[in-house]
MARDO-275586 format. One record per residue (C-alpha): residue number from 1; residue in one letter; x, y, z. Coordinates in nm, 3 decimals, always signed. Layout:
(NUM 'A' (X Y Z))
...
% end
This chain:
(1 'M' (+0.774 -1.667 -0.754))
(2 'Y' (+0.503 -1.577 -0.506))
(3 'T' (+0.145 -1.695 -0.514))
(4 'E' (-0.121 -1.439 -0.422))
(5 'E' (-0.163 -1.598 -0.078))
(6 'Q' (+0.212 -1.590 -0.009))
(7 'F' (+0.229 -1.228 -0.122))
(8 'L' (-0.061 -1.123 +0.101))
(9 'K' (+0.095 -1.301 +0.399))
(10 'K' (+0.430 -1.129 +0.339))
(11 'V' (+0.259 -0.787 +0.315))
(12 'N' (+0.065 -0.859 +0.634))
(13 'D' (+0.388 -0.959 +0.813))
(14 'V' (+0.552 -0.630 +0.713))
(15 'H' (+0.260 -0.383 +0.750))
(16 'G' (+0.006 -0.562 +0.968))
(17 'D' (-0.343 -0.413 +0.938))
(18 'S' (-0.220 -0.073 +0.819))
(19 'V' (-0.227 -0.182 +0.452))
(20 'E' (-0.506 -0.358 +0.264))
(21 'V' (-0.429 -0.490 -0.083))
(22 'I' (-0.725 -0.407 -0.309))
(23 'G' (-0.569 -0.481 -0.647))
(24 'R' (-0.520 -0.824 -0.796))
(25 'F' (-0.169 -0.964 -0.753))
(26 'K' (-0.024 -1.039 -1.098))
(27 'G' (+0.341 -1.080 -1.000))
(28 'V' (+0.607 -0.894 -0.805))
(29 'T' (+0.711 -0.688 -1.107))
(30 'K' (+0.357 -0.569 -1.187))
(31 'P' (+0.175 -0.266 -1.037))
(32 'I' (-0.039 -0.317 -0.725))
(33 'L' (-0.321 -0.111 -0.571))
(34 'F' (-0.356 -0.093 -0.196))
(35 'K' (-0.534 +0.111 +0.067))
(36 'T' (-0.393 +0.278 +0.377))
(37 'K' (-0.576 +0.467 +0.650))
(38 'Y' (-0.525 +0.784 +0.444))
(39 'G' (-0.634 +0.666 +0.100))
(40 'T' (-0.574 +0.450 -0.205))
(41 'C' (-0.220 +0.410 -0.331))
(42 'K' (-0.036 +0.240 -0.615))
(43 'Y' (+0.317 +0.108 -0.639))
(44 'P' (+0.473 +0.047 -0.982))
(45 'T' (+0.589 -0.296 -0.861))
(46 'A' (+0.424 -0.519 -0.601))
(47 'R' (+0.771 -0.595 -0.462))
(48 'Q' (+0.778 -0.247 -0.306))
(49 'L' (+0.481 -0.330 -0.086))
(50 'Y' (+0.662 -0.601 +0.109))
(51 'D' (+0.995 -0.420 +0.127))
(52 'E' (+1.050 -0.326 +0.493))
(53 'K' (+1.255 -0.019 +0.393))
(54 'I' (+0.970 +0.138 +0.192))
(55 'T' (+0.676 +0.293 +0.376))
(56 'P' (+0.361 +0.403 +0.191))
(57 'S' (+0.344 +0.782 +0.170))
(58 'I' (+0.168 +1.061 -0.015))
(59 'K' (+0.407 +1.007 -0.307))
(60 'C' (+0.229 +0.684 -0.405))
(61 'A' (-0.126 +0.814 -0.341))
(62 'L' (-0.365 +0.816 -0.635))
(63 'N' (-0.540 +1.126 -0.498))
(64 'K' (-0.277 +1.326 -0.314))
(65 'T' (-0.524 +1.591 -0.196))
(66 'E' (-0.753 +1.335 -0.032))
(67 'Y' (-0.453 +1.158 +0.122))
(68 'F' (-0.322 +1.485 +0.268))
(69 'M' (-0.665 +1.586 +0.402))
(70 'E' (-0.693 +1.251 +0.585))
(71 'M' (-0.348 +1.308 +0.734))
(72 'L' (-0.460 +1.652 +0.856))
(73 'R' (-0.784 +1.512 +1.002))
(74 'E' (-0.582 +1.264 +1.204))
(75 'K' (-0.341 +1.529 +1.337))
(76 'H' (-0.601 +1.802 +1.391))
(77 'P' (-0.943 +1.644 +1.455))
% end
C-alpha cells in the first residue's frame, strides 16, 4: 500500500515534471486526476499513472477538444 507521498514520488520518478497530480490520492485502485501540458486528465485507477508502459494521451483527457487544441498549438505555433 502506498502513502500519498510515496505515490507522488513514484509518479515523479516515472514522468518527471510533465505530470502534476491535482486529485487527492485515495489508493492505487481509485481514480486520479492529473494535469499534463495539454490539459486535465483522469485515469480510472491511480496505478496507471506510475506504470512506465502507459503514457497520458488524449484518450484520458477530460476535455478532448481542449487537449487537442493545445497539442496543435505546440506543433503549429
